[in-house]
PAZAPA-4460 file (N, C-alpha, C; in steps of 0.05 Angstrom, whole numbers, plus 32768, in hexadecimal, padded with zeros to 4 digits):
% residues 297
    n_x    n_y    n_z   ca_x   ca_y   ca_z    c_x    c_y    c_z   seq   type   mol
   8ABC   8371   8674   8AA0   8371   8679   8A90   8379   8660     1      M     A
   8A7C   836A   865A   8A6C   836F   8642   8A55   8381   8649     2      Q     A
   8A5B   839B   8650   8A47   83AC   865B   8A35   83B7   8644     3      F     A
   8A42   83BF   862D   8A32   83CC   8618   8A1D   83BA   860D     4      L     A
   8A22   83A0   860E   8A0E   838D   8603   89F9   8384   8617     5      G     A
   89FA   838E   8630   89E8   8385   8644   89CC   8390   863F     6      Y     A
   89B8   837F   863F   899D   8387   863A   898F   838F   8654     7      A     A
   8980   83A4   8653   8970   83AD   866B   8956   839E   866B     8      R     A
   8948   839E   8682   8930   838F   8685   891A   8397   8672     9      P     A
   8919   83B1   866A   8904   83BA   8657   890C   83B6   863A    10      W     A
   8923   83AA   8636   8929   83A2   861A   8940   83B1   860F    11      G     A
   8944   83C9   860D   8959   83D7   85FD   8975   83D3   8607    12      G     A
   8988   83D8   85F7   89A4   83D7   8600   89AB   83EF   8611    13      P     A
   89C4   83F1   8619   89CD   8406   862B   89C7   8422   8620    14      V     A
   89CD   8426   8606   89C8   8440   85FA   89AB   8449   85FC    15      D     A
   8999   8436   85F7   897D   843C   85F9   8975   8442   8616    16      G     A
   8981   8434   8628   897C   8438   8644   8985   8454   864D    17      W     A
   899D   845D   8643   89A6   8478   8649   8993   848D   863F    18      H     A
   8989   8489   8627   8976   849C   861B   895D   849E   862C    19      A     A
   8953   8486   8635   893B   8486   8646   8940   8494   8660    20      A     A
   8958   848F   866B   895F   849B   8685   8960   84B9   8683    21      L     A
   896C   84C3   866C   896E   84E0   8668   8952   84EC   8667    22      R     A
   893F   84E0   8659   8924   84EA   8657   8916   84EB   8672    23      I     A
   891B   84D5   8682   890E   84D4   869C   8919   84EA   86AE    24      A     A
   8934   84EF   86AD   8940   8503   86BE   8935   851F   86B6    25      V     A
   8933   8524   869C   8929   853E   8693   890C   8542   869C    26      R     A
   88FD   852D   869A   88E1   852F   86A3   88DF   8535   86C0    27      A     A
   88F0   8528   86D0   88F0   852C   86ED   88F8   8549   86F4    28      S     A
   890C   8553   86E5   8915   856F   86EA   88FE   8582   86E4    29      I     A
   88EF   857D   86CE   88D9   858F   86C7   88C3   858E   86DC    30      L     A
   88BC   8576   86E6   88A8   8574   86FB   88B0   8582   8714    31      V     A
   88CA   857F   871B   88D5   858C   8733   88D3   85AA   8731    32      L     A
   88DA   85B4   8719   88D9   85D1   8715   88BD   85DC   8718    33      A     A
   88A9   85CD   870E   888D   85D6   8710   8885   85D6   872D    34      V     A
   888D   85C1   873C   8885   85BF   8759   8891   85D6   8769    35      L     A
   88AB   85DB   8764   88B9   85F1   8772   88AC   860C   876C    36      V     A
   88A6   8610   8752   8899   8629   874B   887E   862C   8759    37      S     A
   886F   8617   875A   8855   8619   8767   8857   861E   8785    38      G     A
   886C   8611   8792   886F   8615   87AF   8879   8631   87B5    39      C     A
   8887   863D   87A3   8892   8657   87A8   887F   866E   87A2    40      G     A
   8869   8668   8794   8857   867E   878C   8848   8688   87A4    41      S     A
   8841   86A2   87A3   8831   86AF   87B8   881B   86BE   87AA    42      R     A
   8804   86BF   87B8   87ED   86CE   87AD   87EC   86E9   87BB    43      T     A
   87E8   86FE   87AC   87E4   8719   87B7   87CC   8718   87C9    44      D     A
   87CF   871F   87E3   87B9   871D   87F6   87A2   872F   87EF    45      P     A
   87A6   8743   87DE   8790   8755   87D7   8786   874F   87BB    46      S     A
   8790   873A   87AF   8788   8734   8793   876C   8727   8792    47      G     A
   875F   8728   877B   8743   871E   8779   8742   8700   8775    48      P     A
   8742   86F1   878B   873F   86D4   8789   8727   86CB   8799    49      Q     A
   8713   86C1   878C   86FB   86B9   8799   86FF   86A2   87AC    50      E     A
   8713   8691   87A7   8717   8678   87B7   872D   867B   87CB    51      N     A
   8736   8693   87D0   874B   8696   87E4   8741   868C   8800    52      R     A
   8752   867E   880E   874C   8676   8829   874F   868E   883C    53      V     A
   873A   8694   884B   873B   86AB   885C   874E   86A6   8874    54      A     A
   875B   86BC   887D   876D   86BA   8894   875D   86B2   88AD    55      H     A
   8745   86BC   88B0   8734   86B4   88C6   8718   86B8   88BE    56      S     A
   8705   86B7   88D1   86E9   86B8   88C9   86E1   86D2   88BB    57      R     A
   86F1   86E7   88BD   86E8   8700   88B2   86FC   870E   889F    58      D     A
   870A   86FE   8890   871C   8709   887D   8717   86FC   8862    59      H     A
   8701   8704   8855   86F9   86F7   883C   8709   86FE   8824    60      P     A
   8706   86EE   880F   8713   86F5   87F6   8704   870D   87EA    61      A     A
   8711   871B   87D7   8704   8731   87C9   86EE   8727   87B7    62      L     A
   86DC   8739   87AF   86C7   8730   879D   86D4   8726   8782    63      P     A
   86C5   8716   8773   86CF   870C   875A   86D6   8723   8747    64      P     A
   86E8   871E   8734   86EF   8733   8720   86D7   8739   870F    65      V     A
   86C8   8725   8707   86B0   8729   86F6   869B   8739   8706    66      A     A
   868A   8747   86F7   8675   8756   8704   8664   8745   8716    67      A     A
   8660   874D   872F   8651   873C   8741   8633   873B   873A    68      P     A
   8627   8726   8744   860A   8724   8740   85FC   873A   8750    69      V     A
   85EA   8748   8743   85DB   875D   8751   85CB   8752   8768    70      A     A
   85D1   875B   8780   85C3   8750   8797   85C1   8767   87AC    71      R     A
   85A9   876B   87B6   85A4   877F   87CB   8599   8772   87E4    72      T     A
   85A5   8779   87FB   859C   876D   8814   8596   8784   8828    73      L     A
   8583   877F   8838   857D   8792   884D   858D   878B   8866    74      R     A
   85A2   879A   886B   85B3   8797   8883   85B8   87B2   888F    75      V     A
   85AA   87BA   88A4   85B0   87D4   88B1   85CD   87D4   88BC    76      P     A
   85DB   87EA   88B6   85F7   87ED   88BF   85F7   8806   88D1    77      V     A
   85F9   8802   88EB   85F9   8818   88FE   8615   8824   8901    78      L     A
   8616   883E   8901   8630   884C   8903   8632   885B   891E    79      T     A
   8646   8853   892E   864D   8861   8946   8669   886D   8943    80      Y     A
   866F   8880   8954   868A   888C   8954   8696   8889   8970    81      H     A
   868B   8898   8984   8695   8896   899F   867E   888C   89B1    82      R     A
   8686   887A   89C4   8674   8872   89D9   8682   887B   89F3    83      V     A
   867A   8892   89FC   8689   889F   8A12   8678   88B4   8A1E    84      H     A
   867F   88BD   8A36   8672   88D4   8A43   867E   88ED   8A36    85      R     A
   866D   88FC   8A29   8677   8912   8A18   8686   8927   8A29    86      Y     A
   867C   892C   8A41   8689   8942   8A51   86A5   893A   8A5A    87      E     A
   86AB   8920   8A5A   86C5   8917   8A64   86D9   8911   8A4D    88      S     A
   86D1   8917   8A35   86E4   8912   8A1E   86FA   8927   8A1F    89      E     A
   8713   891F   8A1E   8729   8932   8A1D   872A   8940   8A02    90      R     A
   8725   8930   89EC   8723   893C   89D2   8705   893A   89C9    91      Q     A
   86F6   894F   89CF   86DA   894D   89CA   86D3   894C   89AD    92      Q     A
   86C3   8939   89A6   86BA   8936   898A   86A1   8947   8985    93      S     A
   8697   8946   896D   867D   8952   8968   8669   8945   897A    94      I     A
   8659   8954   8989   8647   8947   899D   8637   8930   8992    95      P     A
   862D   8933   8979   861B   891E   896E   8629   8904   8969    96      D     A
   8644   8904   896A   8653   88EC   8964   8659   88DC   897E    97      L     A
   8651   88E6   8994   8656   88D8   89AE   863C   88CD   89B9    98      T     A
   863B   88B3   89BF   8624   88A6   89CC   862C   889E   89E8    99      V     A
   861B   88A4   89FB   8621   889E   8A17   8622   887F   8A1B   100      E     A
   8634   8875   8A2B   8638   8858   8A2E   861E   884A   8A36   101      P     A
   860E   8855   8A49   85F6   8847   8A51   85E1   8846   8A3B   102      E     A
   85E1   885A   8A2A   85CE   8859   8A13   85D7   8844   89FF   103      V     A
   85F1   8842   89FA   85FB   882D   89E8   85F4   8811   89F3   104      F     A
   85F8   880E   8A0D   85F1   87F4   8A19   85D4   87ED   8A15   105      E     A
   85C2   8800   8A1B   85A5   87FB   8A19   859D   87F7   89FB   106      R     A
   85AB   8804   89E9   85A5   8801   89CD   85AC   87E5   89C3   107      S     A
   85C3   87DB   89CB   85CB   87C0   89C3   85B8   87AB   89CF   108      M     A
   85B1   87B0   89E9   859E   879D   89F6   8583   879E   89E8   109      A     A
   857A   87B5   89DF   8560   87B7   89D2   8561   87A9   89B7   110      A     A
   8577   87AB   89A8   8579   879D   898F   8577   877F   8993   111      L     A
   8586   8776   89A6   8586   8759   89AB   856B   874F   89B4   112      K     A
   855E   875F   89C5   8543   8758   89D0   852F   8756   89B9   113      R     A
   8532   8767   89A4   851F   8767   898E   8527   8753   8978   114      R     A
   853B   8743   897E   8541   872D   896C   8556   8733   8957   115      G     A
   8563   874A   8958   8577   8751   8944   8592   8743   894C   116      F     A
   85A0   873A   8938   85BA   872C   893C   85D0   873B   892D   117      R     A
   85E5   8741   893B   85FB   874E   892E   8609   873B   891B   118      S     A
   8612   8745   8904   8620   8735   88F1   863C   8742   88EC   119      V     A
   864D   8732   88E1   8669   873B   88DB   866B   8744   88BE   120      T     A
   8681   8750   88B7   8686   8756   889B   8687   873E   888A   121      N     A
   8691   8728   8895   8692   870F   8886   8675   8706   887E   122      Q     A
   8662   8709   8891   8647   8702   888B   863C   8713   8875   123      H     A
   8641   872D   8876   8637   8740   8862   8644   8739   8847   124      V     A
   865E   8735   8847   866B   872E   882D   8660   8715   8821   125      Y     A
   865E   8700   8831   8654   86E6   8827   8637   86E9   881D   126      D     A
   8627   86F8   882A   860B   86FC   8822   860A   870B   8808   127      A     A
   861A   8720   8805   8619   8730   87ED   8624   8722   87D4   128      L     A
   863B   8715   87D8   8649   870A   87C1   8647   86EC   87BD   129      F     A
   863D   86DE   87D1   863B   86C1   87CF   861F   86B7   87D6   130      K     A
   860C   86C9   87DA   85F0   86C2   87DF   85ED   86B0   87F7   131      A     A
   85FE   86B3   880B   85FB   86A4   8823   85E7   86B1   8836   132      R     A
   85D9   86A1   8846   85C3   86AD   8856   85CD   86BD   886E   133      P     A
   85BD   86D0   8876   85C2   86E0   888E   85AD   86D9   88A3   134      L     A
   85B1   86E1   88BC   859C   86DE   88D0   8583   86ED   88C8   135      P     A
   856D   86E7   88D3   8553   86F3   88CC   8553   8711   88D0   136      A     A
   8560   871B   88E5   8561   8737   88EA   857E   8741   88EF   137      K     A
   858D   8743   88D9   85A9   874A   88DD   85AD   8768   88E2   138      P     A
   85C3   876E   88F0   85CB   878A   88F3   85EA   878A   88F5   139      V     A
   85F6   879D   88E8   8613   87A0   88E9   861A   87B9   88F9   140      L     A
   8628   87B6   890E   8630   87CD   8920   864C   87D6   8918   141      V     A
   864F   87EF   8912   8669   87FA   890B   8670   8811   891D   142      T     A
   868B   8814   8923   8694   8829   8934   86AC   8836   8926   143      V     A
   86AA   8850   8920   86BE   885E   8910   86D3   886B   8922   144      D     A
   86EB   886F   8916   8701   8880   8920   8715   8872   8932   145      D     A
   870D   885F   8942   8720   8851   8953   8726   885F   896D   146      G     A
   8712   886A   897A   8716   8875   8995   871A   885E   89A9   147      Y     A
   8728   8864   89BF   872E   884F   89D2   8715   8845   89E1   148      R     A
   8700   8854   89E1   86E8   884A   89EE   86DD   8832   89DF   149      D     A
   86E8   882B   89C8   86E0   8812   89BB   86E6   87FA   89CD   150      A     A
   86FC   87FB   89DC   8703   87E5   89ED   86F9   87E9   8A0A   151      V     A
   86F5   8802   8A12   86EC   8806   8A2E   86CE   8806   8A31   152      T     A
   86C0   8810   8A1C   86A3   8814   8A1F   8692   8804   8A0A   153      N     A
   869E   87FE   89F3   868E   87F0   89DE   8691   87D2   89E0   154      V     A
   86AA   87C9   89E1   86AF   87AC   89E1   86A1   879E   89F9   155      L     A
   86A2   87A8   8A11   8695   8799   8A27   8677   8796   8A23   156      P     A
   866A   87AB   8A17   864D   87A9   8A11   8648   8794   89FC   157      V     A
   8657   8794   89E7   8654   8780   89D2   8657   8764   89DD   158      L     A
   866B   8760   89EE   866F   8746   89F9   8657   873D   8A0A   159      R     A
   864D   8750   8A1A   8636   8748   8A2C   861E   8740   8A1C   160      R     A
   861B   874A   8A04   8603   8745   89F4   8609   8732   89DD   161      H     A
   8621   8726   89DC   8627   8713   89C7   8627   871F   89AB   162      G     A
   8631   8738   89A9   8631   8746   898F   864D   874C   8985   163      M     A
   864F   8752   896C   8668   875A   8960   8665   8775   8953   164      T     A
   867C   8782   894C   867C   879C   893F   8695   879E   892D   165      A     A
   8693   87B1   891B   86AA   87B7   890A   86B5   87D2   8913   166      T     A
   86CF   87D3   8918   86DD   87EC   8921   86EE   87F6   890A   167      F     A
   86E6   880D   88FE   86F5   881A   88E9   8709   882D   88F5   168      F     A
   8723   8826   88F4   8737   8835   8903   8748   8847   88F0   169      V     A
   8750   885D   88FC   8762   8870   88EF   877E   8868   88F7   170      I     A
   878E   885D   88E4   87A7   8851   88EC   87BB   8866   88F6   171      T     A
   87BB   887E   88EC   87CE   8892   88F4   87C9   889D   8910   172      G     A
   87B2   8896   891C   87AC   88A0   8937   87AF   888A   894C   173      R     A
   87B6   8872   8944   87B9   885D   8958   87CF   8864   896C   174      L     A
   87C8   8862   8986   87DB   8869   899B   87DA   8885   89A4   175      G     A
   87CB   8896   8995   87C7   88B2   899E   87B3   88B4   89B5   176      S     A
   87B3   88CB   89C2   87A1   88CF   89D9   8784   88C9   89D2   177      D     A
   8777   88B8   89E1   875B   88B0   89DF   8756   889E   89C7   178      E     A
   876B   8895   89B9   8767   8882   89A3   8772   8866   89AA   179      Y     A
   8769   8853   899B   8773   8837   899F   8791   8835   899B   180      L     A
   879D   8823   89A9   87B9   881B   89A3   87B9   8804   8990   181      T     A
   87D0   87FD   8986   87D2   87E6   8974   87CA   87CD   8983   182      K     A
   87D2   87CA   899C   87CA   87B3   89AC   87AC   87B2   89AF   183      D     A
   879F   87C9   89B2   8782   87CA   89B4   8775   87BF   899B   184      D     A
   877F   87C7   8984   8773   87BE   896B   8776   87A0   8968   185      V     A
   878E   8796   896F   8791   8778   896E   877F   876A   8982   186      Q     A
   877B   8777   8999   876A   876B   89AD   874D   876A   89A4   187      G     A
   8744   877F   8996   8728   8780   898C   8724   8768   8979   188      L     A
   8737   8765   8967   8734   874E   8954   8735   8734   8962   189      E     A
   8746   8731   8976   8748   8718   8985   872E   8712   8993   190      A     A
   871F   8727   899A   8705   8724   89A7   86EE   871E   8994   191      A     A
   86F5   871C   897A   86E0   8715   8967   86D5   872D   8958   192      G     A
   86E0   8744   895C   86D7   875C   894E   86E4   875F   8933   193      M     A
   86D8   876F   8921   86E4   8774   8907   86F3   878F   8907   194      D     A
   8708   8790   88F7   8717   87A9   88F4   8716   87B1   88D7   195      I     A
   8710   87CB   88D2   870F   87D5   88B7   8720   87EE   88B4   196      G     A
   8724   87F7   889B   8734   880E   8895   8724   8828   8896   197      G     A
   8731   883D   889F   8724   8858   88A1   8739   886D   889B   198      H     A
   874D   8867   888A   8763   8878   8882   8778   887B   8898   199      T     A
   878D   888A   8891   87A3   888F   88A4   879E   88A7   88B5   200      S     A
   8791   88BC   88AA   878F   88D5   88B9   8773   88E1   88B8   201      S     A
   875F   88D3   88AC   8743   88DC   88AC   873F   88F6   889C   202      H     A
   874A   88F8   8884   8745   8911   8875   872C   890E   8863   203      P     A
   8724   8924   8858   8710   8923   8842   871E   8919   8829   204      D     A
   871A   8900   8822   8729   88F4   880C   8725   8902   87F2   205      L     A
   870E   890F   87EE   8709   891C   87D5   871B   8934   87D0   206      T     A
   8729   893D   87E4   873A   8955   87E1   8758   894E   87DC   207      T     A
   875F   8935   87DC   877B   892D   87DB   8785   8928   87BF   208      L     A
   879F   892E   87B9   87AB   8925   87A1   87B0   8907   87A2   209      P     A
   87B4   88FB   878B   87B5   88DE   8789   87CA   88D2   879B   210      Q     A
   87E3   88DC   879E   87F6   88CF   87B0   87EC   88CE   87CC   211      P     A
   87E0   88E4   87D6   87D6   88E3   87F2   87BE   88D1   87F4   212      E     A
   87AD   88D0   87DF   8796   88BF   87E0   879F   88A2   87E2   213      L     A
   87B4   889A   87D3   87BE   887F   87D5   87C9   8879   87F1   214      R     A
   87D7   888C   87FD   87E1   8887   8818   87CB   8884   882C   215      R     A
   87B6   8893   882A   87A0   8891   883D   878F   8878   883A   216      E     A
   878F   886C   8822   877F   8854   881D   8790   883B   881D   217      T     A
   87A0   8838   8808   87B1   8821   8806   87C6   8820   881C   218      A     A
   87D2   8837   8823   87E6   8838   8838   87DB   8830   8853   219      G     A
   87C4   883B   8859   87B7   8834   8873   87B0   8817   8874   220      S     A
   87A7   880C   885D   879F   87EF   885C   87B8   87DE   8861   221      R     A
   87CF   87E6   8856   87E7   87D6   885B   87EF   87D7   8879   222      R     A
   87EB   87EF   8885   87F2   87F1   88A2   87E0   87DE   88B2   223      Q     A
   87C7   87DC   88AC   87B5   87CA   88BB   87BD   87AD   88B5   224      L     A
   87C5   87A7   889D   87CD   878B   8897   87E6   8783   88A7   225      A     A
   87F9   8796   88A9   8811   8790   88B9   8809   878C   88D7   226      R     A
   87F7   879C   88E0   87EF   879B   88FC   87E0   8781   8903   227      L     A
   87CE   8779   88F1   87BC   8763   88F7   87C7   8748   88EC   228      L     A
   87D9   874A   88D9   87E4   8731   88CD   87D3   8726   88B6   229      G     A
   87C1   8736   88AC   87B0   872E   8895   87A4   8747   8889   230      H     A
   879B   8746   8870   878E   875D   8864   8773   8763   8870   231      P     A
   876B   877C   886E   8750   8784   8875   8742   878C   885B   232      V     A
   8728   8787   8859   8719   878B   8840   8702   879E   8842   233      Y     A
   86FF   87AC   885A   86E7   87BD   885E   86F1   87D9   8866   234      F     A
   86E3   87ED   885C   86EC   8809   885E   86D4   881B   8863   235      F     A
   86D9   8831   8871   86C5   8846   8875   86D1   8861   886D   236      A     A
   86C2   8870   885D   86CC   888A   8853   86CA   889F   886A   237      Y     A
   86E1   88AD   886F   86DF   88C2   8883   86CB   88D8   887B   238      P     A
   86BB   88E0   888E   86A5   88F3   8889   8691   88EA   8874   239      F     A
   8694   88D1   886B   8683   88C7   8856   8688   88D3   883B   240      G     A
   869F   88E1   8838   86A4   88EF   881F   86B3   88DE   880B   241      R     A
   86A9   88DE   87F2   86B6   88CF   87DD   86AE   88DA   87C2   242      Y     A
   86BE   88D4   87AE   86B7   88DA   8792   86C1   88C3   8781   243      D     A
   86BF   88C5   8767   86C7   88AE   8755   86E4   88A7   8759   244      A     A
   86F6   88BB   875C   8713   88B5   8760   8718   88A7   877A   245      D     A
   870A   88B0   878F   870D   88A3   87AA   8704   8886   87A9   246      V     A
   86ED   8881   879D   86E3   8866   879C   86F6   8854   878C   247      V     A
   8700   885F   8776   8713   884F   8766   872C   8848   8775   248      A     A
   8736   885B   8785   874E   8856   8795   8748   8842   87AB   249      Q     A
   8731   8844   87B8   872A   8830   87CD   8729   8814   87C0   250      V     A
   871F   8812   87A8   871E   87F8   879B   873A   87EF   8795   251      R     A
   874C   8800   878A   8767   87F8   8784   8776   87F1   879D   252      R     A
   8770   87FE   87B4   877D   87F8   87CD   8778   87DB   87D6   253      A     A
   8762   87CF   87CD   875C   87B3   87D3   8744   87AF   87E5   254      G     A
   8735   87C4   87EA   871D   87C0   87FB   8706   87B4   87EB   255      Y     A
   86F7   87A3   87F8   86E0   8795   87EC   86C6   87A4   87F0   256      S     A
   86C2   87AF   8807   86A9   87BC   880E   86B0   87D6   881D   257      V     A
   86A2   87EC   8816   86A7   8806   8823   868C   8812   882A   258      A     A
   868D   8821   8840   8674   882C   884B   8675   884B   884A   259      F     A
   865F   8856   8843   865B   8873   8841   864C   887C   885A   260      T     A
   8643   8896   885A   8631   889F   886F   8615   88A4   8864   261      T     A
   8610   889B   884B   85F6   889D   8840   85E3   888C   8850   262      Q     A
   85CB   8896   8856   85B9   8887   8867   85AA   8872   8857   263      T     A
   85A9   885A   8862   859B   8844   8855   85A2   882A   8862   264      G     A
   8593   8816   885B   8597   87FB   8867   8598   87E5   8852   265      A     A
   859A   87ED   8839   859B   87D9   8823   85B7   87D8   8817   266      R     A
   85C5   87C2   881B   85E0   87BE   8811   85DE   87B1   87F5   267      L     A
   85F1   87B8   87E4   85F0   87AF   87C8   860B   87A3   87C0   268      S     A
   8609   878D   87B1   8622   8780   87A7   862E   8790   8790   269      S     A
   861D   879F   8782   8627   87AE   876B   8631   87CA   8773   270      T     A
   862B   87D2   878C   8636   87EB   8797   8646   87E5   87AF   271      G     A
   8659   87D2   87AD   8667   87C8   87C4   8677   87DD   87D3   272      A     A
   8680   87F2   87C5   8690   8806   87D1   8680   881F   87D8   273      L     A
   8666   881D   87D8   8654   8833   87DE   863D   882B   87F0   274      L     A
   8643   881C   8804   862E   8812   8816   8624   8827   8829   275      Q     A
   8609   8827   882F   85FE   883B   8842   8601   8832   885F   276      P     A
   85FD   8845   8871   85FD   883F   888D   85E8   8850   889B   277      R     A
   85E4   884C   88B4   85D1   885B   88C4   85DF   8868   88DC   278      I     A
   85E1   8882   88DC   85EF   8890   88F1   85DE   888F   890B   279      H     A
   85EC   8889   8921   85DF   8889   893B   85EA   88A1   894A   280      V     A
   85DA   88B5   894F   85E2   88CE   895C   85DF   88CD   897A   281      G     A
   85E7   88E3   8986   85E7   88E5   89A3   85CB   88E4   89AF   282      R     A
   85B8   88EE   89A0   859C   88EF   89AB   858C   88D6   89A5   283      D     A
   8597   88C3   8998   8588   88AB   8990   8583   8899   89A9   284      A     A
   856A   8894   89AF   8564   8883   89C6   8565   8866   89BD   285      T     A
   8566   8852   89CF   8566   8836   89C7   854E   882F   89B5   286      P     A
   8537   883A   89BC   851F   8834   89AB   8523   883F   898F   287      D     A
   852F   8856   898D   8534   8862   8972   8548   8851   8962   288      Q     A
   855C   8847   8970   8570   8835   8962   8562   881D   8957   289      V     A
   854F   8811   8966   8540   87FB   895C   852F   8803   8944   290      V     A
   8523   881B   8945   8514   8826   892F   8525   8829   8916   291      E     A
   853E   8832   891A   8550   8835   8903   8554   881C   88F3   292      Y     A
   8558   8806   8902   855D   87EC   88F4   8544   87DF   88EA   293      V     A
   852D   87E8   88F4   8513   87DD   88EB   8508   87EB   88D3   294      Q     A
   850F   8805   88D0   8504   8815   88BA   850D   880A   889F   295      E     A
   84FB   880D   888C   8501   8804   8871   850F   881B   8862   296      D     A
   8529   881E   8867   8538   8834   885B   8543   882C   8840   297      R     A
***
């Protein structure tokens, strides 16, 4: 057989064809390696990627690495702790932290009647960092600590009035007496509520050495991520206490927005980890709650 002298359709002899084949094979291997590498890569869920696809409506990407555009928005953030009959609490809180259920119900009804609309953390994030519009009269309702009355007394009221809230939970207390269970937390999210971080044991973060500070912030955030199946990006400081080291650790932990107990209603993109809130105490009437969100604080 005269194989060596056989000409290929593109012209060259067998030796030239072998060379071309080797080049093609090497190129294919290189392309395959690139594809496999790309398919195997994973993005850190807490890394700063502006275009990350959110897990659901309320799990946004972190703010851009570059300094954000300075933007201030008026969004009253109401802070509740317990919605319960104080005299029947087995673990009685500070009286001013407990609001009676019927007062909470009338307060939410009054807000809705006056035209206020509850917004989610996603709404706040998008408005601050992406200049997206908010309703004309936004209000963000937050509930700290993770008491079980969140599902027995708070959630039913919110549902009746078509409202949402953010529940900042203490992960180390889940399942304890009068606190939410893990199933409760998952149920709140399934009902359209937001879940945020509030440390593992609710300490004064300014008093902790760095290893404990990391456990209370980053460690608690990891616990919530395992429980919910996605990262959380919003945090509330226990007792409202923070300093430069605490804020830096909250940022390293992966939180995008954090709330203090400083009174105010103006949220800032440049102070993302130092947002103000409005405390709602035991003596606040529904009309006073409406005044809180209307005042130019």
